[in-house]
C-alpha positions as CSV (number, residue, x, y, z in Angstrom):
1,X,0.0,0.0,0.0
2,X,1.1,3.6,-0.6
3,X,-0.1,7.0,0.3
4,X,-2.3,7.1,-2.8
5,X,-4.5,4.6,-1.0
6,X,-5.4,7.0,2.0
7,X,-8.3,9.4,2.3
8,X,-6.8,12.9,2.6
9,X,-10.1,14.4,3.6
10,X,-10.5,12.2,6.8
11,X,-9.0,12.8,10.3
12,X,-6.1,10.6,11.3
13,X,-5.7,8.8,14.7
14,X,-2.4,8.4,16.5
15,X,-2.1,6.0,19.4
16,X,0.5,4.0,21.3
17,X,1.4,0.4,21.0
18,X,3.1,-1.2,24.0
19,X,3.9,-4.7,22.5
20,X,1.9,-7.9,22.7
21,X,2.5,-8.5,26.4
22,X,1.9,-4.9,27.6
23,X,-0.8,-3.7,25.2
24,X,-2.8,-1.0,26.8
25,X,-6.1,-0.8,25.0
26,X,-7.3,2.2,26.9
27,X,-4.3,4.4,26.0
28,X,-5.1,7.9,24.8
29,X,-5.5,8.6,21.1
30,X,-4.6,11.8,19.4
31,X,-6.7,12.8,16.3
32,X,-5.5,15.4,13.7
33,X,-7.7,17.1,11.2
34,X,-7.4,16.5,7.4
35,X,-5.7,19.9,7.0
36,X,-3.1,19.0,9.7
37,X,-2.6,15.6,8.1
38,X,-1.7,17.2,4.8
39,X,0.7,19.6,6.4
40,X,2.3,16.7,8.4
41,X,2.7,14.5,5.3
42,X,4.0,17.4,3.2
43,X,6.6,18.2,5.9
44,X,7.7,14.6,6.0
45,X,8.0,14.5,2.2
46,X,9.9,17.9,2.0
47,X,12.4,16.6,4.6
48,X,12.9,13.2,2.8
49,X,11.4,11.4,5.8
50,X,8.1,10.1,4.3
51,X,9.4,6.5,4.9
52,X,8.3,7.1,8.5
53,X,4.9,6.3,7.2
54,X,5.4,4.4,3.9
55,X,7.8,1.7,5.3
56,X,5.1,0.1,7.5
57,X,1.8,1.2,5.9
58,X,-0.5,-1.8,5.8
59,X,-4.2,-2.7,5.8
60,X,-4.6,-4.2,9.3
61,X,-7.7,-2.9,10.9
62,X,-11.1,-1.4,10.5
63,X,-13.1,1.0,12.6
64,X,-16.2,-0.2,14.4
65,X,-18.3,1.5,11.7
66,X,-16.6,-0.7,9.0
67,X,-14.2,2.0,7.6
68,X,-11.1,0.1,6.4
69,X,-7.9,1.6,7.7
70,X,-4.3,1.8,6.5
71,X,-2.0,1.8,9.5
72,X,1.6,2.9,9.8
73,X,3.5,1.8,12.9
74,X,6.9,3.4,13.1
75,X,9.0,2.8,16.2
76,X,8.4,5.5,18.9
77,X,12.0,6.5,18.8
78,X,12.0,7.0,15.0
79,X,8.8,9.0,15.3
80,X,10.2,11.3,17.9
81,X,13.6,11.7,16.2
82,X,12.0,12.6,12.9
83,X,9.1,14.7,13.9
84,X,11.1,16.7,16.4
85,X,12.9,18.2,13.3
86,X,9.7,19.1,11.4
87,X,7.8,22.3,11.4
88,X,4.1,22.5,12.3
89,X,3.8,19.2,14.2
90,X,1.2,19.9,16.8
91,X,2.8,20.4,20.2
92,X,0.0,18.3,21.9
93,X,0.9,15.4,19.6
94,X,4.5,15.6,20.5
95,X,3.7,15.8,24.2
96,X,1.5,12.8,24.2
97,X,4.0,10.7,22.2
98,X,6.7,11.5,24.7
99,X,4.4,10.5,27.5
100,X,3.6,7.2,25.6
101,X,7.4,6.6,25.4
102,X,7.8,7.2,29.2
103,X,4.9,4.7,29.8
104,X,6.8,2.1,27.8
105,X,5.3,2.3,24.3
106,X,7.4,0.9,21.5
107,X,5.5,2.1,18.4
108,X,3.2,4.9,17.3
109,X,0.2,3.5,15.4
110,X,-1.1,5.9,12.8
111,X,-4.5,5.1,11.3
112,X,-5.6,6.6,7.9
113,X,-9.0,5.9,6.4
114,X,-8.4,3.7,3.3
115,X,-9.5,5.1,-0.1
116,X,-11.7,2.3,-1.4
117,X,-12.2,3.9,-4.8
118,X,-8.7,2.7,-5.8
119,X,-9.2,-0.9,-5.0
């Protein structure tokens, strides 16, 4: 899957993954608007860091309403290292990701709505 398969007009959810043995289902999620998603992806592309998303992007889940998702799951360390260098990453997102790391998270899951018109 690639970024052409995501819906750019849908919000994107970020949440922590703690590994199989420590998965915390109730961990906080952070949702960014479609406008902020586009800014975030453009910043990654402009800095040559889009692989943060594309290297792990897979169709793994669906929302309770049946919306199919494409999920990227970079390591939390890579996410922090790369996004710290970007402009316009919401401060609240960075704060929550740093808290997830302190709590023992190993990955940041990023859920995009899948563009079904291309399948």
